[in-house]
C-alpha positions as CSV (number, residue, x, y, z in Angstrom):
1,X,-10.8,-22.3,25.9
2,X,-11.4,-18.9,27.4
3,X,-12.8,-16.2,25.2
4,X,-11.4,-12.7,25.5
5,X,-14.3,-10.3,25.8
6,X,-14.3,-6.7,24.8
7,X,-13.9,-5.6,28.4
8,X,-10.6,-7.6,28.6
9,X,-9.0,-5.7,25.8
10,X,-6.7,-2.8,26.7
11,X,-8.0,0.7,25.9
12,X,-6.8,4.3,26.1
13,X,-7.0,4.2,29.9
14,X,-4.4,1.4,30.0
15,X,-1.7,3.5,28.3
16,X,0.0,6.6,29.7
17,X,2.7,7.0,27.2
18,X,3.2,9.8,24.6
19,X,0.7,9.7,21.8
20,X,2.6,12.6,20.2
21,X,5.8,10.4,20.1
22,X,3.8,7.5,18.6
23,X,2.5,9.8,15.9
24,X,6.0,11.2,15.2
25,X,7.7,7.9,14.7
26,X,4.7,6.5,12.8
27,X,4.8,9.6,10.5
28,X,8.5,9.3,9.9
29,X,8.1,5.6,8.9
30,X,5.1,6.7,6.8
31,X,7.4,8.9,4.7
32,X,8.4,5.6,3.2
33,X,4.8,5.3,2.2
34,X,4.7,8.8,0.8
35,X,7.7,7.9,-1.5
36,X,6.0,4.7,-2.3
37,X,3.0,6.7,-3.7
38,X,5.3,9.3,-5.3
39,X,7.5,6.8,-7.0
40,X,4.8,4.6,-8.4
41,X,2.4,7.4,-9.5
42,X,5.0,9.7,-11.1
43,X,4.7,7.6,-14.3
44,X,1.1,8.8,-14.7
45,X,2.1,12.2,-15.9
46,X,5.2,11.0,-17.8
47,X,4.1,7.9,-19.7
48,X,2.7,9.8,-22.7
49,X,6.0,11.7,-23.2
50,X,8.0,8.5,-22.7
51,X,5.9,6.7,-25.4
52,X,6.8,9.5,-27.8
53,X,10.4,9.9,-26.7
54,X,11.3,6.2,-27.0
55,X,8.6,5.1,-29.5
56,X,7.0,2.6,-27.2
57,X,4.2,0.2,-28.2
58,X,1.4,-1.1,-25.9
59,X,3.5,-4.0,-24.5
60,X,6.6,-1.9,-23.9
61,X,4.4,0.9,-22.4
62,X,3.1,-1.6,-19.9
63,X,6.7,-2.7,-19.1
64,X,7.9,0.9,-18.6
65,X,5.1,1.2,-16.0
66,X,5.3,-2.2,-14.4
67,X,9.1,-2.8,-14.4
68,X,9.1,-0.9,-11.0
69,X,6.7,-3.6,-9.8
70,X,9.2,-6.3,-10.7
71,X,11.6,-4.4,-8.5
72,X,8.9,-4.3,-5.8
73,X,8.7,-8.1,-5.7
74,X,12.5,-8.4,-5.4
75,X,12.5,-5.7,-2.7
76,X,9.9,-7.4,-0.6
77,X,11.6,-10.8,-1.0
78,X,14.8,-9.3,0.4
79,X,13.1,-7.1,3.0
80,X,11.2,-10.0,4.6
81,X,14.2,-11.9,5.9
82,X,16.2,-8.6,6.3
83,X,13.6,-7.1,8.6
84,X,13.6,-10.1,10.8
85,X,17.4,-10.3,10.9
86,X,18.6,-6.7,10.8
87,X,15.5,-4.8,12.0
88,X,12.6,-2.9,10.5
89,X,14.4,0.5,10.7
90,X,17.4,-0.6,8.7
91,X,15.2,-1.9,5.9
92,X,13.5,1.5,5.8
93,X,16.9,3.2,5.5
94,X,17.8,0.9,2.6
95,X,14.5,1.8,0.9
96,X,15.3,5.5,1.2
97,X,18.7,5.0,-0.5
98,X,16.9,3.1,-3.3
99,X,14.4,6.0,-3.7
100,X,17.2,8.5,-4.0
101,X,19.3,6.6,-6.5
102,X,16.2,5.9,-8.7
103,X,15.1,9.5,-8.7
104,X,18.5,10.6,-10.1
105,X,18.8,7.7,-12.5
106,X,15.3,7.9,-14.1
107,X,15.8,11.6,-14.7
108,X,19.0,11.1,-16.7
109,X,18.6,8.0,-18.9
110,X,19.9,8.0,-22.5
111,X,17.6,5.1,-23.6
112,X,14.7,3.1,-22.4
113,X,17.0,0.3,-21.0
114,X,18.7,2.7,-18.6
115,X,15.3,4.1,-17.6
116,X,14.0,0.6,-16.8
117,X,17.1,-0.2,-14.7
118,X,16.8,2.8,-12.5
119,X,13.0,2.6,-12.2
120,X,13.4,-1.0,-11.1
121,X,15.8,0.2,-8.4
122,X,13.1,2.5,-7.2
123,X,10.8,-0.5,-7.2
124,X,13.2,-2.2,-4.8
125,X,12.7,0.7,-2.4
126,X,8.9,0.7,-2.8
127,X,8.7,-3.1,-2.2
128,X,10.9,-2.8,1.0
129,X,8.9,0.1,2.3
130,X,5.6,-1.4,1.5
131,X,6.4,-4.3,3.8
132,X,8.5,-2.7,6.5
133,X,6.6,0.6,7.1
134,X,3.2,-0.8,8.1
135,X,5.0,-3.6,10.0
136,X,7.1,-1.1,11.9
137,X,4.1,1.1,12.7
138,X,2.0,-1.8,13.9
139,X,4.8,-2.9,16.2
140,X,5.4,0.5,17.9
141,X,1.7,1.5,18.3
142,X,-0.5,0.8,21.3
143,X,-3.5,-1.4,20.4
144,X,-6.1,1.4,20.8
145,X,-4.6,3.6,18.1
146,X,-2.9,0.9,15.9
147,X,-5.6,1.0,13.2
148,X,-5.3,4.7,12.8
149,X,-1.5,4.8,13.0
150,X,-1.1,2.0,10.4
151,X,-3.6,3.9,8.3
152,X,-1.3,6.9,8.4
153,X,1.0,4.9,6.1
154,X,-1.8,4.6,3.5
155,X,-2.6,8.3,4.1
156,X,1.1,9.0,3.3
157,X,0.9,6.8,0.1
158,X,-2.1,8.7,-1.2
159,X,-0.5,12.0,-0.2
160,X,2.6,11.0,-2.3
161,X,0.3,10.2,-5.2
162,X,-1.5,13.5,-4.9
163,X,1.7,15.4,-4.5
164,X,3.3,14.0,-7.6
165,X,0.1,14.6,-9.6
166,X,0.4,18.3,-8.7
167,X,4.1,18.2,-9.5
168,X,3.5,16.6,-12.8
169,X,0.8,19.1,-13.7
170,X,3.0,22.0,-12.7
171,X,6.0,20.7,-14.6
172,X,4.0,19.9,-17.7
173,X,2.8,23.5,-17.7
174,X,6.3,24.9,-17.9
175,X,6.6,24.2,-21.6
176,X,4.9,22.9,-24.7
177,X,4.4,19.3,-25.8
178,X,7.8,19.1,-27.5
179,X,9.5,20.4,-24.3
180,X,7.7,17.8,-22.2
181,X,8.7,15.0,-24.6
182,X,12.4,16.0,-24.4
183,X,12.8,17.4,-20.9
184,X,9.6,17.7,-18.8
185,X,9.3,14.1,-17.9
186,X,12.9,14.1,-16.6
187,X,12.1,16.8,-14.0
188,X,9.0,14.7,-13.0
189,X,11.2,11.8,-12.0
190,X,14.1,13.8,-10.6
191,X,11.8,15.7,-8.2
192,X,11.6,12.6,-6.0
193,X,15.2,13.1,-4.8
194,X,14.3,15.8,-2.3
195,X,11.8,13.8,-0.2
196,X,14.0,10.7,-0.5
197,X,16.9,12.6,1.1
198,X,14.5,13.9,3.8
199,X,13.3,10.4,4.7
200,X,16.9,9.1,4.9
201,X,17.8,11.9,7.5
202,X,14.7,11.5,9.6
203,X,15.0,7.7,10.0
204,X,18.1,8.2,12.2
205,X,15.8,9.9,14.8
206,X,13.4,7.0,15.3
207,X,13.9,3.8,17.4
208,X,13.9,0.2,16.3
209,X,10.7,-1.9,16.7
210,X,10.3,-3.1,20.3
211,X,9.0,-6.5,19.2
212,X,12.1,-7.0,17.0
213,X,14.3,-5.9,20.0
214,X,12.7,-8.4,22.3
215,X,13.1,-11.2,19.7
216,X,16.9,-10.5,19.7
217,X,17.0,-10.3,23.6
218,X,17.5,-6.6,23.8
219,X,14.7,-6.2,26.4
220,X,15.9,-3.0,28.0
221,X,15.9,-1.2,24.8
222,X,12.5,-2.5,24.0
223,X,11.2,-1.5,27.4
224,X,12.5,2.0,26.9
225,X,10.6,2.3,23.6
226,X,7.4,0.7,24.9
227,X,7.5,3.0,28.0
228,X,7.7,6.1,25.9
229,X,4.9,4.9,23.5
230,X,2.5,3.3,26.0
231,X,3.7,4.0,29.5
232,X,5.6,2.0,32.1
233,X,2.6,-0.2,33.2
234,X,1.7,-1.1,29.6
235,X,5.4,-1.7,28.8
236,X,5.8,-4.3,31.4
237,X,2.6,-6.1,30.3
238,X,3.6,-6.0,26.6
239,X,7.1,-7.3,27.2
240,X,5.7,-10.4,28.9
241,X,3.1,-10.9,26.1
242,X,5.8,-10.5,23.4
243,X,8.1,-13.0,25.2
244,X,5.2,-15.5,25.5
245,X,4.3,-15.3,21.8
246,X,8.0,-15.6,20.8
247,X,8.6,-18.6,23.0
248,X,9.4,-21.9,21.3
249,X,9.9,-21.9,17.5
250,X,11.9,-19.0,16.0
251,X,9.5,-18.6,13.2
252,X,10.9,-20.6,10.3
253,X,9.5,-20.5,6.8
254,X,8.6,-24.2,7.3
255,X,6.4,-23.3,10.2
256,X,4.7,-20.6,8.2
257,X,3.6,-23.0,5.5
258,X,2.8,-25.8,7.9
259,X,-0.7,-26.8,9.0
260,X,-0.9,-24.3,11.9
261,X,-0.3,-21.1,9.9
262,X,-1.0,-22.1,6.4
263,X,-4.6,-20.9,6.5
264,X,-3.6,-17.4,7.8
265,X,-0.9,-17.2,5.1
266,X,-3.4,-18.0,2.4
267,X,-5.9,-15.5,3.8
268,X,-3.1,-12.8,3.8
269,X,-2.1,-13.6,0.2
270,X,-5.7,-13.6,-1.1
271,X,-6.4,-10.2,0.6
272,X,-3.2,-8.7,-0.9
273,X,-4.0,-10.0,-4.4
274,X,-7.7,-8.8,-4.2
275,X,-6.6,-5.3,-3.2
276,X,-4.8,-5.1,-6.5
277,X,-6.8,-7.1,-9.1
278,X,-9.8,-4.9,-8.4
279,X,-8.1,-2.3,-10.6
280,X,-6.9,0.5,-8.3
281,X,-3.5,1.0,-10.0
282,X,-5.0,1.1,-13.4
283,X,-6.5,4.4,-12.3
284,X,-3.4,5.5,-10.4
285,X,-1.0,4.8,-13.2
286,X,-3.0,5.3,-16.3
287,X,-5.7,7.9,-15.3
288,X,-4.3,10.7,-17.5
289,X,-4.2,8.4,-20.5
290,X,-7.7,7.1,-19.8
291,X,-9.0,10.7,-19.7
292,X,-7.1,11.6,-22.9
293,X,-8.8,8.7,-24.7
294,X,-12.1,10.1,-23.6
295,X,-11.3,13.3,-25.3
296,X,-9.5,15.5,-22.7
297,X,-6.6,17.6,-23.7
298,X,-3.3,16.9,-21.9
299,X,-3.5,19.7,-19.4
300,X,-7.2,18.9,-18.7
301,X,-6.4,15.2,-18.2
302,X,-3.6,16.0,-15.8
303,X,-5.9,18.3,-13.8
304,X,-8.6,15.6,-13.7
305,X,-5.9,13.2,-12.4
306,X,-5.2,15.8,-9.6
307,X,-8.9,15.5,-8.8
308,X,-8.5,11.8,-8.5
309,X,-5.6,12.3,-6.0
310,X,-7.6,14.8,-3.9
311,X,-10.5,12.4,-3.6
312,X,-8.1,9.5,-2.8
313,X,-6.5,11.6,0.0
314,X,-9.8,12.8,1.4
315,X,-11.4,9.4,1.7
316,X,-8.3,7.9,3.2
317,X,-8.7,10.3,6.0
318,X,-12.3,8.9,6.5
319,X,-10.8,5.4,6.8
320,X,-8.2,6.6,9.3
321,X,-10.8,8.0,11.6
322,X,-13.3,5.2,11.3
323,X,-11.2,2.0,11.2
324,X,-10.8,1.7,15.0
325,X,-14.5,2.6,15.6
326,X,-16.4,0.8,12.8
327,X,-13.9,-2.1,12.4
328,X,-12.0,-3.6,9.6
329,X,-14.6,-5.9,8.0
330,X,-17.5,-3.4,7.6
331,X,-15.3,-0.9,5.9
332,X,-13.9,-3.5,3.4
333,X,-17.4,-4.9,2.7
334,X,-19.0,-1.6,1.9
335,X,-15.9,-0.3,0.0
336,X,-15.5,-3.3,-2.2
337,X,-19.2,-3.2,-3.1
338,X,-19.0,0.5,-4.0
339,X,-15.9,-0.1,-6.1
340,X,-17.8,-2.8,-8.1
341,X,-20.8,-0.6,-8.7
342,X,-18.6,2.2,-9.9
343,X,-16.7,0.0,-12.3
344,X,-19.9,-1.5,-13.8
345,X,-21.4,1.9,-14.5
346,X,-18.1,3.3,-15.9
347,X,-17.8,0.3,-18.2
348,X,-21.4,0.7,-19.3
349,X,-20.7,4.3,-20.2
350,X,-17.7,3.3,-22.2
351,X,-19.6,0.5,-23.9
352,X,-22.4,2.9,-25.0
353,X,-19.9,5.5,-26.2
354,X,-20.7,8.1,-23.6
355,X,-17.6,10.2,-22.9
356,X,-19.2,13.0,-20.7
357,X,-18.6,14.1,-17.1
358,X,-20.4,11.1,-15.6
359,X,-17.3,9.0,-16.4
360,X,-15.2,11.3,-14.1
361,X,-17.9,10.9,-11.4
362,X,-17.7,7.1,-11.5
363,X,-13.9,7.1,-11.4
364,X,-14.0,9.4,-8.4
365,X,-16.7,7.2,-6.8
366,X,-14.5,4.2,-7.3
367,X,-11.5,6.0,-5.8
368,X,-13.5,7.1,-2.8
369,X,-14.7,3.6,-2.2
370,X,-11.2,2.1,-2.4
371,X,-9.6,4.9,-0.3
372,X,-12.1,4.5,2.5
373,X,-11.8,0.7,2.7
374,X,-9.5,-1.7,0.8
375,X,-6.7,0.8,0.4
376,X,-5.7,1.4,4.1
377,X,-7.7,-1.3,5.8
378,X,-6.1,-4.2,3.9
379,X,-2.7,-3.0,5.1
380,X,-3.9,-2.8,8.7
381,X,-5.2,-6.4,8.6
382,X,-2.0,-7.7,7.0
383,X,0.0,-6.1,9.7
384,X,-2.1,-7.6,12.4
385,X,-3.0,-11.2,11.6
386,X,0.4,-12.9,11.6
387,X,2.1,-14.1,14.8
388,X,5.1,-12.1,16.1
389,X,7.7,-14.8,15.4
390,X,6.8,-15.0,11.6
391,X,5.3,-11.6,11.0
392,X,8.2,-10.3,8.9
393,X,8.3,-13.4,6.6
394,X,4.6,-13.6,6.4
395,X,4.2,-9.9,5.5
396,X,6.9,-10.3,2.9
397,X,5.1,-13.2,1.2
398,X,1.7,-11.4,1.3
399,X,3.3,-8.2,-0.1
400,X,5.2,-10.1,-2.8
401,X,1.8,-11.5,-3.9
402,X,0.3,-8.0,-3.8
403,X,3.1,-6.6,-6.1
404,X,2.9,-9.6,-8.4
405,X,-0.8,-9.0,-8.8
406,X,-0.1,-5.3,-9.4
407,X,2.5,-6.1,-12.0
408,X,0.1,-8.4,-13.9
409,X,-2.7,-5.8,-13.9
410,X,-0.4,-2.9,-14.8
411,X,1.3,-4.8,-17.6
412,X,-1.9,-6.2,-19.1
413,X,-4.1,-3.1,-19.0
414,X,-2.6,-1.3,-22.0
415,X,-2.8,-4.6,-23.9
416,X,-6.5,-5.1,-23.0
417,X,-7.5,-1.5,-23.4
418,X,-5.8,-1.1,-26.8
419,X,-6.5,-4.5,-28.2
420,X,-8.4,-3.9,-31.5
421,X,-10.7,-6.9,-31.1
422,X,-11.7,-6.0,-27.6
423,X,-12.1,-2.3,-28.4
424,X,-14.4,-3.2,-31.4
425,X,-16.4,-5.6,-29.2
426,X,-16.6,-3.8,-25.9
427,X,-15.5,-0.2,-26.6
428,X,-12.8,-0.2,-23.9
429,X,-15.3,-1.5,-21.2
430,X,-13.9,-5.0,-21.0
431,X,-11.1,-4.5,-18.4
432,X,-13.3,-2.5,-16.1
433,X,-16.0,-5.2,-16.1
434,X,-13.3,-7.8,-15.2
435,X,-12.2,-5.6,-12.2
436,X,-15.9,-5.2,-11.2
437,X,-16.3,-9.0,-11.1
438,X,-13.3,-9.3,-8.9
439,X,-14.8,-6.7,-6.5
440,X,-17.7,-9.1,-6.1
441,X,-15.2,-11.9,-5.3
442,X,-13.7,-9.6,-2.7
443,X,-17.0,-9.0,-0.9
444,X,-17.5,-12.7,-0.6
445,X,-14.0,-13.3,0.6
446,X,-14.1,-10.6,3.3
447,X,-17.5,-11.8,4.5
448,X,-16.3,-15.4,5.1
449,X,-12.6,-15.3,5.6
450,X,-11.5,-12.0,7.3
451,X,-11.6,-11.8,11.1
452,X,-12.4,-8.6,13.0
453,X,-9.3,-7.4,14.9
454,X,-10.2,-3.9,16.1
455,X,-9.2,-3.1,19.7
456,X,-7.0,-6.1,20.2
457,X,-3.3,-6.2,20.9
458,X,-1.2,-8.0,18.4
459,X,-0.6,-10.8,21.0
460,X,-4.4,-11.1,21.6
461,X,-5.0,-11.4,17.9
462,X,-2.3,-14.1,17.8
463,X,-4.1,-16.1,20.5
464,X,-7.5,-15.5,18.8
465,X,-6.4,-16.7,15.4
466,X,-4.3,-19.5,16.9
467,X,-7.4,-21.0,18.3
468,X,-7.5,-19.8,21.9
469,X,-10.4,-17.4,21.1
470,X,-12.8,-19.2,18.8
471,X,-14.9,-16.3,18.0
472,X,-15.0,-17.0,14.3
473,X,-14.4,-14.6,11.4
474,X,-16.9,-12.1,12.6
475,X,-15.5,-11.7,16.1
476,X,-15.8,-8.1,17.3
């Protein structure tokens, strides 16, 4: 076996295409990520009003939040096969339609059942976009910027989260508590319709994935896209590499769960699950309610939630600018360790009854650690490690696992956090200590199971993980 050295990997000098065009099409696809963040986080400002409006208990509160995640699972399940059959772009268009329908429907429900139906439709869009957007970006981007362009999707997700935090805070300030219970939360959900319509229009101005085009024997169209993104010389080389990796088996589900790819699939599933069970969406979805339980007034809690969004966005930028320089593994190792430390201290403060400003500090430290590591970098790795011929299906399975883990965490947090016995014994610290323990598991998993993929083309990664480059998990 011949090992590919760093000097054999293509770098910036090997590409003479339009970086501006790569950024444009990646940014359009990432609007799906922005709506992903917007759609999932809008509940943070509205959940208190929904509880009062419809008289929800802890379990039903959890379902009002997590029903969207059930939709996500179904969306990913459909999007995996659809992205391989109809193309990544068409799946993103379908996601935009779901976002728009959900925005209108969740603004106008007459009862909680109607709300859950339309929020689940939004979840379909989130699930489809969460799989298709990073996959599309990875497949249109030259290797030397792929880590950063895929991370744009995570940047868009956290931008959507921050944007909706601001929108929620602004809308809540338009009236008193009674107005928010009756009307304010409707405007929060309805505000998503405008960016959803924008995404739908812009998607008609981007090309289909060149790797999908080659798979369906549309080589000239693929060459045109690759020439514009990477230059004529790089296009010819990548066309040949794509053909080589697509040769033979067409990428059946049976192959994906067979001996050759089973380990990669399990690694992808585990990484996706660990990104969620370390507690990030407890903070994203329930931060305002957590701050209220620590004594903050509604407007103060929403403003503190905005601070969470600002830190989330800021440190995602750090990850975007370092992922292709420092590598995937170092960022995830340091980030997961930082998340665990923050959760331990936050839990200790809650256990001791301390409700001061240090709690906000540890929440922000946790968010900064996640945003600079597990948030964007896990998506980069998931978009890279699977072979071309099964990438759509494999990404779908990993992303279904991610949303299933998110559903479990989001559904169970109110039940754990408000359980009388656990509150009496642990003073609301218990769930955060559980998430901290899972951060420790994440560190061990990344250390021993995640390969370093920075600077390699998708085809080189495929050969490396297929056994032709036996550099081990820590290959750089």
